[in-house]
N, C-alpha and C positions, 0 to 999 in steps of 0.2 A: 580357485576363482575361474569362472567360465568365461570364455572368449566368444562373443557373438556380435553380429551386425557390424557397426562402424569400427569397433575395436579390432575385429578380425581383419577387416579390410586395411586398417592402418598398419597392422602388424605385417600383413602380406606385402604391403608397399614399402616396408622398412622405415616407417615414420612413427612407430609406436614408441613412446618414452621408455627408456631402459627400466625405470622403476616399476613398470607394469608387466614386465616379461615374466612368464612362468613356464617351466619345462613341460607342464601338462598340456600346454596349448599346441604342441607340435603336431599332434594328430588332427586337431581341428584345422590347423593351417594347411595341412596336406589336402584336406577335403575342399577348403575354400580358395586354395591357391589358384586354380584355373579361373574362377570368377574374378578374383582380385587382379589377376594378370590381364583379363579382358578389360576390366574397368580402367586399369592403368594405361593400357594401350589406347582405349577410347579417349581418355583424357589427353594423352599425348598427341593424338591425331586430330583433336578438335582445333580448329583454326584460332589462333590468338586474336583477341578482339582489340587489344590496345594499339595494335599497329594499323588498324583500319583507318582509311581516310574518309572523312565525312565533311561535306559542304552543303550549303543551302542555297536555294533560289526560289523565285515565285513571287506571290503577291506581297506587297508591303502595306497596303491599305485596303479597307473594305467598308462598305456602309453597314451599319448595324442592321441585323436581320438577313443579310446576304451571306453567301459562302465565299471562302478564300482558300486557294490551294497553295500550300507551301511544299516545295520539292526538297527532298533529302537525297543526295547522291552518295552512295557508299562504294568505296573502292577497296578491293581485296588485293593487297600487294604481295601476299604470301604465295607459296607454291602449293597450297592445299585449297581444295574447294571449301567454300564457306556455306554451311547450312545453319541458319540462325533464326531466332525470333527477335524482333526489334520493337521497342516501345519509344515513341516520340512524345515526350511529356510536355504539356502546356498547362497554363492555369485552368482551373475548373470552369471559369466563365468563358473559355474559348470554345465550348461545345454546348449543344443543347443537352439537357438533362437526359441521362440514360444512353447517350451515344458515344461517350468517351472511350469505353473499352474497345468497341469495334473500330472506331476511327483512328485510334492512336497506335494500334498494334499491327505489325506487318510480318510476313514470313519471307525470309531471304534465301536465295540459292545463287551464289556467285562463283563462277569458275575462277581458277587462279589467274591473277593479273588483270581481271576484268572489273567492270563497275556496273551498278544498277541504280536506277532512280526510282525512289518511292515518293508517293504523293499523299500528304496528310491534309485532309479536307476539314477546315475549321468553319464553324458557324457561331461566332461570338454572341453572347447575350448581354454584354455591357460595352459601353463606349470606353475609349482610352487606349493606352499602349499595352499590348499583350506580349510578354517576353517569353521566348522558348526556354523550357527547362532542360533537363538532362536527356540525352539519348542513351538508352540502356540496350545493350546487345548481349544476347545469350547464344553462344556458339555451341552447337551439338557435335559430338563425335560421330563417326560413321555407324556405330552400334546403338547410339541413343542412350548409352548408360551414364555418361558423364557430360557435363557442360562446362564451358568457360564463360564467365560473365564479367562485363566491365561497362563503365559509363563514359560518355564523352560530352563535353560542353560545346554545342554548336550554336552560337548566338544568332538570333533573328528577332526582329521586332515587327509586329503587325499592328498598325494603327487602325482602330475601329472608329469610323466617322459617324456623325449624326445621320439618322436615316433620311431626313428631309422628305418626309412623306407628303408634305403640303405642296411639293412641286407639281402635283397633278392639277393644282388650281392656276398655275402660271399661264397657260395658254389663254384662258378666259380673261384673266386680268390684263394680259398684254393686248388682247383685242379691245378691251375698254380703254386702255392707254392710247391705242392707235386712233380711237374715236376722238379722244381729247386732243390728240396731236393733229387732228385734221386730215388723216390719211384716208378715213372711210366715211367721214361726215363733214358737214359744214362747220367751220370753226366758229366758236362763240367768243364774246368778249367778257373778260372778268378782270377785276382789280389785280394789278400786279402781273398781267400777262404780257407777252412779247408780240410786237407787230410781225405779221408773217407775209402777207401779200395783199394785192388789190383784186377785186372782182366786181362784176356788175351787180347793181342793186336789184333785189327781188323783194316783192311785198312781204312784210313781216320782219325785215331786218331792222335792227336798232338804228334809229336815225342818228344817234351819237357816233356811229361808226362811219358815217359818210365823210369821205375825203374831198373837201370842196375844191382844193387846188387841182387834184387829179380830175375831178368832174369838169372843171373849167377848161381843161386841156382836151377833153373828149366830149363826144356828143351824148354819152350815156352817164348816168349817175354811178360813181364808183364808191365802193365801201371798202374799208379795211377789214382784213381778217386777222385773227389773233390766235396764238397758241400758248399753252402753258410754258412758263419759263423753264429753261434748262440750266444745268450746272448749279443746282441748289445743293446745299450741304445737308446731309442726313446723318445724325449721330444716334446710333442705336445703343442704349445703355441697358445691360443685363444686371439685375440685382441678384447676386449669388449668395446672399445672406441666408439666415435661418429660415425665412418663410419660403424660400425657393426649394427647400428640401422636402416640404410636405408632399406626400404622394397623392396623385390623382389617378385612380386606376392602377396600372402596373408601373407607372413611371413618376419620377418627381416633377414638380411644376417647372423646374428649370428646363427639362427636356421639351416641354410644350412651348416654353418661351423661345428656346433655340429655333424650333421649327418655324415659329412666326417670324423671328428675326431673319432667317434665311430667305423666306418667301419675300419679305419686304425688301431685302437687299437685292435679290434677283430682279424684282420689279423696278426698283428705283434706279439701279444701274442701267437697265434697258431704257429708262426714261431720260438718261443723260445726266442724272444727278450723281454727286459724289457721296459715297457711303463709308462711314467709319463705324467701328464697333468698340465699345468699352464694357468690360465685365468687372464689377466692383462690389465689394462689401465693406471691408475696412482697409483694403489695399487693392491695387490693380491686379486682377487675375488674368486678364487677357486684353490685348489692345491691337486692333487692326486699323491702320491709319495710312492715308496717302496712297492707296492702291488704285490701279487703273480699273476701268469698268470690266475688262475681261479677267482681271486677277482678283477682284474683291471677293467674289463668292468662294473660289477655292481657298483663299486665305482665311476667310471666316470659318469655313468648314473645318479646316485643319486646326485653327485656334480653339474651336469649340469642342474638338474631339476629346481632349483631356480635362475639360472643365467639369468640376463637381461642386455641388452646394457646400457651403461652409456653415458650420453650426455656430455662427456668431451673429449678433445683431448688426445690421447694416448701419453704418454711420452716414446719415443723410447729409450732414454738413460737408464732410470731406468728399462725398460722392458728388455733390453739387459743384464744389470747387474744382474737382478733377474734370467734370464735364465742361465747365466754363473754360478751363485751360485747353481742353481738347477741341472745343468749338468756340474760338474767340469771336467769330462774326455771327451774324444772324443766321440761324439754322433751324431745322426741324429736329427736336430732341424727342426721341421715342424711348420712354422708360418702361421696361417690362418688369413689373414688381407686383406685390400683393396688395389687396385692398383691405387688409386687416386694420382694425380700428387703431390700436396702439401705435404701430409703426407709421401710420399716416398722420395721425393727430400730433404725436410727439416728435415725429421726424420730418416727413416730407412737407407738411403744410407750413412748418416754421421757416423753411428755406426756399419754398416754391417761388416767392416773388423775385428772387435773384435769377431764376431761370426764365420766368415768363417776361421779365423786363426786356430781355435781349432776344429770346427764342420763342418759337411756336412749340408748345409742349403737348405730347400725346402720352397718356398713361394707359398701358395695356396690361390686363391681369387675367390669370387663368382661373376660371370658375369650376367648381366641383360639380359634375352632373349628378352625383349621388345626392347632393343637397336638394336638387330639384325633385328627385324621386321621393326623398323623405318628406318634402313639403306637400306632396300630393297624396301621401299614404293615409289611409283610413281603415277602419274595420276592427281594430283592437285597441286596448288602452295603451299598449306600448307604441303602436303606430301613431296614435294621436299625440303622445308626448314627443315622438321623433319629429312629427310634422310641426309642432310648436317650436321646437328647437331649431329646425331648419328655417322656418319663417323668420325667426329672430335673427339668424345668421344672414339671411338674404336682406332683411331690413337694414342691418348694419352696413352691408356692402353698398346698398343703394344710397345710404346716407353719406358714406365716404365718397362715392362717385359724384353725388350732387355737390358736395363741398368743393371738389376739384373742378367741376364744371363752372361753378360760380366764380372761380378764380381764372377762368379763361382756358382751362385745360380740356382737351378732347379725351374722353374716356372710352376705352374699348374693354368690355368685360364679357368674356365668352368661354365656353368649354374648350378643352384642348383641341378637339377636331375643328371647332368653329373659329377659334382665335386667329389662325393665320389668314384665312380669307377675309375675316372681319377687319383685321388690321390693314390689310392691303386695300380694302374698300375705303377705309378712313383716309389713307394716303391719297387715293384717287379722288376722293371728295374734296380734299384740300386743294388738289391740283385744279379740279373743275371749277372751284369757287374762286380761284385766283389768290388763295391765301398762302400759297407756297411758291 
């Protein structure tokens, strides 16, 4: 029986099972003994990996699409220099495709008793909590013939927040809000607005705004100025049911609804209104309630980070009941949901009077821009059929929107990029009209 490769090495190291020993191997062992001895020494001199100390620090949260740095400090407590390869493993969605191999692997050289800090740069592609997996260390001997390998659990959680791309619209909406609030233009009067101050009458002013008592005390005609009411209650309701899972472009509809909700919350909190958030399908998935103006947006972003669509049909009746409990007094209820025929006709329309009786209701929905492209397509038989199908889909959405408007609901139906500013404009229009 010939002795070669791994068997010869095991025999030279004295670890070959007795049953495999054969006297004819003696000559072969004499030739391989120096190599085996070198391998054994290299293995013995490789720094043990189980005694290494590993700790983490760095970013704990990041917006989707941005990068986060998580530091890993490796301490070498042994009396030997550590030369090793290290792999810091994270879930696949923690990296952009094709970058995991280069981003997660590091080369280490740590003298005895010292420490080194490595930085793993993550660029997550999904929202939610990303948990660090195992850290694998492969320690090389001085000759590079043998290695020691071991794994360590070094826990760390990186929360990936919604990207809030619509925040670029916030400055223009705040400028419009300042106009309504009278900081940059003359205040106007509307039903349900608050008295602000007195000023001198100028031609064109509404004569109903003349304050006759103040006029009698002064030589000039005085008029009252008005501003939109503050401290209104806004309840944003996110439908997280089946329809929110439909993808529009590269993301589900729920993500576009989140973006619109965040812009509205930022704007309304700056306007002095109180903003709450409810995410619901058949049970409460997220609830942000009673937060101060400065804390409401961070709280909403954190609550929405782990929110995912649920493949269940939303229970409109319990959703309405929950919304009424969350907003017991007159409020603006903004429902971000779909305009699909069945969920609207069989669900929302049947319970809508309970909401509109007490609250002002806005329904906002994400439209698919691909439908518009299909509706305009021509040139081939297939394109014509696609256009007909798209036109029918648009007609159904318009019909559902019209039914909601006939019941006193403000409807905002726009593509993912257009929905956040459109919803903000609807809110500002209600403010300007004195309906909020």
